[in-house]
LUMMAR-915677 format. One record per residue: residue in three letters; x, y, z of N, C-alpha, C, O, CB in turn. Coordinates in steps of 0.02 Angstrom, whole numbers, padded with zeros to 5 digits, always signed. Glycine has a CB too. Example, Ala and Ser with C-alpha at 12.3 -4.5 7.8 and 13.67 -1.06 7.14 Angstrom:
! residues 2
ALA+00660-00284+00390+00615-00225+00390+00660-00165+00390+00712-00166+00423+00565-00224+00452SER+00642-00112+00354+00684-00053+00357+00645+00002+00394+00670+00057+00402+00704-00030+00286
! end
This chain:
! residues 98
THR+00546+00076-00380+00523+00140-00404+00567+00164-00461+00624+00142-00469+00520+00191-00348THR+00541+00210-00500+00580+00240-00553+00578+00315-00546+00534+00342-00512+00553+00218-00623MET+00625+00348-00577+00627+00420-00573+00653+00446-00640+00696+00416-00671+00672+00444-00514GLY+00625+00501-00660+00648+00534-00721+00710+00575-00706+00748+00560-00661+00593+00577-00752PHE+00718+00628-00744+00775+00673-00734+00775+00704-00665+00828+00715-00635+00775+00728-00788THR+00715+00718-00639+00708+00746-00571+00655+00706-00533+00619+00666-00563+00688+00821-00574PRO+00650+00716-00468+00597+00681-00429+00527+00705-00446+00478+00676-00420+00610+00691-00356LEU+00519+00756-00488+00452+00779-00506+00416+00730-00552+00354+00730-00554+00456+00847-00539GLU+00452+00689-00588+00423+00640-00634+00380+00591-00595+00399+00569-00541+00478+00603-00673GLY+00323+00573-00623+00282+00521-00592+00219+00547-00560+00190+00596-00582+00322+00483-00541LEU+00200+00514-00506+00137+00529-00472+00142+00590-00427+00196+00611-00407+00115+00470-00431VAL+00085+00618-00411+00080+00673-00362+00105+00647-00295+00088+00592-00274+00007+00699-00357MET+00146+00687-00262+00172+00669-00195+00146+00721-00145+00103+00762-00162+00251+00667-00195ALA+00172+00719-00085+00148+00764-00033+00157+00838-00052+00110+00877-00045+00185+00750+00032THR+00215+00857-00077+00227+00927-00096+00248+00934-00168+00250+00990-00194+00280+00957-00051ARG+00263+00880-00203+00285+00883-00273+00226+00873-00319+00179+00836-00304+00338+00830-00287SER+00229+00907-00376+00173+00907-00424+00162+00841-00459+00105+00825-00477+00184+00960-00475GLY+00214+00802-00468+00209+00745-00513+00218+00770-00584+00232+00829-00595+00141+00707-00505THR+00210+00726-00632+00220+00744-00703+00170+00797-00725+00109+00790-00714+00215+00682-00747VAL+00195+00849-00756+00151+00901-00784+00170+00913-00857+00224+00894-00879+00157+00968-00743ASP+00125+00942-00893+00138+00961-00963+00195+01011-00964+00192+01061-00928+00073+00990-00997PRO+00247+00999-01003+00303+01047-01005+00282+01117-01024+00315+01166-01006+00355+01022-01054GLY+00227+01123-01061+00203+01190-01079+00182+01231-01019+00181+01292-01022+00145+01183-01126LEU+00165+01198-00964+00147+01233-00903+00204+01277-00878+00193+01334-00858+00126+01184-00847VAL+00265+01251-00880+00323+01289-00857+00331+01352-00899+00341+01406-00872+00387+01246-00861LEU+00325+01344-00965+00331+01403-01009+00276+01453-00996+00288+01513-00995+00331+01381-01082TRP+00215+01428-00987+00157+01472-00975+00167+01510-00909+00154+01571-00907+00092+01431-00972LEU+00188+01476-00856+00199+01510-00792+00252+01565-00798+00245+01618-00768+00219+01460-00738GLU+00305+01551-00835+00357+01601-00843+00333+01660-00885+00348+01718-00870+00419+01569-00875GLU+00296+01645-00938+00274+01698-00984+00215+01738-00957+00217+01800-00958+00255+01669-01050HIS+00163+01705-00933+00101+01738-00914+00098+01758-00840+00065+01808-00823+00043+01694-00929GLU+00130+01721-00798+00130+01738-00726+00195+01771-00705+00203+01791-00647+00118+01675-00684HIS+00241+01778-00752+00305+01813-00742+00345+01783-00684+00376+01818-00644+00293+01887-00728LEU+00343+01715-00680+00382+01681-00629+00452+01666-00656+00460+01650-00714+00347+01616-00606SER+00500+01672-00613+00569+01654-00632+00575+01577-00633+00533+01543-00602+00622+01686-00584PRO+00625+01550-00666+00634+01477-00663+00640+01451-00592+00614+01397-00576+00697+01458-00702HIS+00673+01489-00549+00679+01468-00478+00610+01466-00444+00596+01420-00406+00726+01516-00440GLU+00568+01516-00458+00501+01517-00429+00458+01458-00453+00420+01429-00415+00466+01583-00445VAL+00464+01442-00518+00426+01385-00545+00450+01320-00512+00410+01279-00491+00434+01380-00622ALA+00516+01312-00507+00544+01252-00475+00521+01245-00403+00502+01191-00381+00621+01252-00478THR+00523+01300-00366+00501+01300-00296+00427+01281-00291+00407+01242-00248+00513+01368-00263ALA+00386+01309-00335+00314+01293-00334+00302+01219-00349+00264+01187-00314+00276+01337-00385LEU+00335+01193-00401+00324+01123-00420+00353+01073-00370+00326+01019-00362+00354+01110-00488GLU+00407+01092-00336+00440+01046-00290+00417+01051-00218+00420+01003-00181+00514+01058-00292GLN+00392+01110-00198+00378+01120-00127+00307+01144-00111+00286+01138-00053+00425+01169-00099ARG+00270+01170-00160+00204+01197-00145+00149+01167-00188+00096+01197-00197+00204+01272-00155SER+00161+01107-00214+00113+01074-00258+00090+01009-00226+00090+01002-00165+00143+01061-00329GLY+00071+00962-00267+00052+00896-00242-00009+00896-00198-00054+00938-00205+00110+00865-00205LEU-00010+00849-00152-00067+00844-00106-00076+00907-00064-00132+00926-00047-00059+00784-00060THR-00020+00940-00048-00025+01001-00008-00066+01054-00044-00107+01087-00013+00046+01029+00006ALA-00056+01061-00110-00095+01109-00149-00167+01086-00159-00213+01126-00159-00062+01122-00216LEU-00176+01021-00169-00243+00994-00182-00287+00992-00120-00347+01005-00123-00238+00925-00211ALA-00257+00975-00063-00297+00963-00002-00277+01005+00058-00308+01000+00111-00291+00891+00016GLY-00226+01047+00050-00205+01088+00106-00159+01053+00154-00138+01083+00204-00265+01113+00142THR-00143+00990+00141-00097+00951+00182-00068+00895+00141-00101+00869+00096-00132+00924+00246GLY-00007+00876+00156+00023+00819+00123+00017+00755+00164+00043+00703+00145+00096+00833+00109ASP-00017+00759+00221-00025+00702+00267-00085+00660+00245-00143+00682+00252-00034+00727+00340MET-00073+00601+00218-00127+00558+00193-00176+00538+00248-00235+00529+00234-00099+00496+00160ARG-00153+00532+00310-00199+00515+00365-00252+00569+00373-00311+00554+00381-00161+00506+00431GLU-00230+00631+00369-00276+00688+00375-00323+00691+00315-00383+00702+00322-00237+00754+00381ILE-00296+00679+00256-00337+00680+00195-00390+00626+00197-00448+00639+00182-00293+00672+00133LEU-00371+00566+00216-00419+00510+00220-00471+00523+00273-00530+00506+00264-00383+00445+00234ARG-00451+00553+00330-00499+00569+00382-00550+00620+00357-00610+00611+00366-00464+00596+00445ARG-00525+00672+00324-00570+00724+00297-00615+00696+00243-00674+00715+00239-00529+00782+00271ALA-00589+00653+00200-00630+00622+00148-00685+00580+00179-00742+00580+00155-00586+00579+00100GLY-00668+00544+00232-00718+00503+00267-00771+00545+00301-00828+00523+00309-00684+00459+00318ASP-00753+00606+00320-00800+00652+00351-00841+00690+00300-00884+00730+00318-00762+00701+00396GLY-00829+00678+00235-00867+00711+00182-00845+00782+00169-00886+00824+00150-00939+00711+00200ASP-00781+00798+00179-00755+00865+00168-00762+00884+00095-00729+00856+00052-00681+00869+00190GLY-00805+00932+00080-00819+00954+00012-00764+00996-00018-00767+01012-00077-00882+00991+00010ASP-00713+01015+00021-00659+01057-00005-00602+01016-00035-00556+01044-00064-00632+01100+00050LEU-00606+00949-00028-00554+00907-00056-00564+00899-00131-00620+00886-00154-00552+00839-00022HIS-00511+00907-00170-00512+00896-00242-00457+00847-00258-00402+00866-00278-00503+00964-00282LEU-00471+00784-00249-00420+00733-00256-00436+00683-00310-00494+00672-00327-00411+00697-00190PRO-00384+00652-00339-00397+00598-00386-00433+00541-00350-00418+00527-00292-00331+00573-00418ARG-00480+00510-00384-00516+00454-00356-00508+00394-00402-00511+00402-00463-00591+00471-00344MET-00498+00337-00374-00488+00277-00414-00556+00246-00430-00600+00240-00387-00443+00226-00377SER-00565+00227-00492-00625+00193-00512-00617+00118-00500-00564+00096-00478-00642+00207-00587ARG-00668+00081-00513-00664+00008-00504-00611-00023-00548-00582-00075-00531-00731-00024-00519ARG-00597+00008-00605-00546-00018-00650-00477+00008-00631-00428-00006-00666-00561+00002-00723ARG-00472+00045-00578-00409+00073-00553-00379+00124-00600-00318+00130-00604-00359+00017-00540VAL-00421+00160-00635-00399+00214-00678-00413+00279-00641-00471+00294-00626-00435+00212-00748PRO-00361+00318-00626-00373+00380-00588-00415+00430-00628-00406+00437-00689-00307+00412-00567ARG-00459+00463-00594-00497+00517-00624-00503+00571-00571-00501+00557-00511-00568+00493-00649ARG-00511+00632-00593-00517+00688-00546-00591+00699-00532-00632+00700-00578-00483+00752-00574GLU-00606+00708-00469-00675+00719-00450-00680+00783-00409-00641+00793-00362-00703+00659-00410SER-00726+00826-00427-00737+00887-00390-00808+00888-00364-00854+00871-00400-00723+00950-00433PRO-00817+00906-00300-00885+00909-00273-00929+00957-00313-00905+01009-00336-00883+00931-00200GLY-00991+00939-00320-01039+00982-00355-01037+00974-00430-01076+01007-00465-01026+01052-00336ARG-00994+00933-00456-00991+00922-00528-01013+00851-00543-00999+00804-00505-00919+00936-00556ASN-01048+00843-00598-01068+00777-00620-01006+00743-00649-00979+00765-00700-01126+00781-00673PRO-00982+00688-00617-00921+00656-00641-00932+00617-00705-00884+00593-00735-00894+00611-00589GLY-00994+00610-00728-01007+00576-00791-01041+00510-00781-01041+00482-00726-00942+00566-00829PRO-01072+00483-00835-01111+00423-00829-01071+00360-00816-01098+00311-00792-01150+00414-00891ASN-01006+00361-00830-00965+00301-00820-00924+00304-00756-00879+00264-00747-00919+00291-00879ALA-00940+00351-00713-00902+00358-00651-00919+00302-00602-00974+00276-00601-00916+00427-00618ALA-00869+00284-00562-00880+00234-00510-00926+00262-00456-00926+00322-00444-00812+00212-00478GLU-00963+00219-00425-01008+00240-00371-00970+00258-00309-00999+00277-00258-01059+00186-00354
! end
C-alpha cells in the first residue's frame, strides 16, 4: 500500500474520505464556517463508507446492497473496473454496466 502525507490520501475507507479536491477544505472553512479541526475530524472520522452508507462495515453494506436497499449511494465497478458513482432513481448513462 501507499500513503500520501496523511492516511486520507487514496480510496474511500470506512470512516476516512479518501482523496478529495483541496478546494473542498477551503470551501468548508469559508462557507460552512468550520475550523480546521472540524474539517479534519469530518474527513478522518465522519466520512467514507460511514457517510455514504451509514456504516463502515462492508458486510452490512453488501447485505443491504443484495437486498436492494435504495438508500445506498456507493461507487459501483463497471466491467472495465472503472469506478463510477451510481444513485438510485438516476439514469447512469448509456455506457453503464448492467
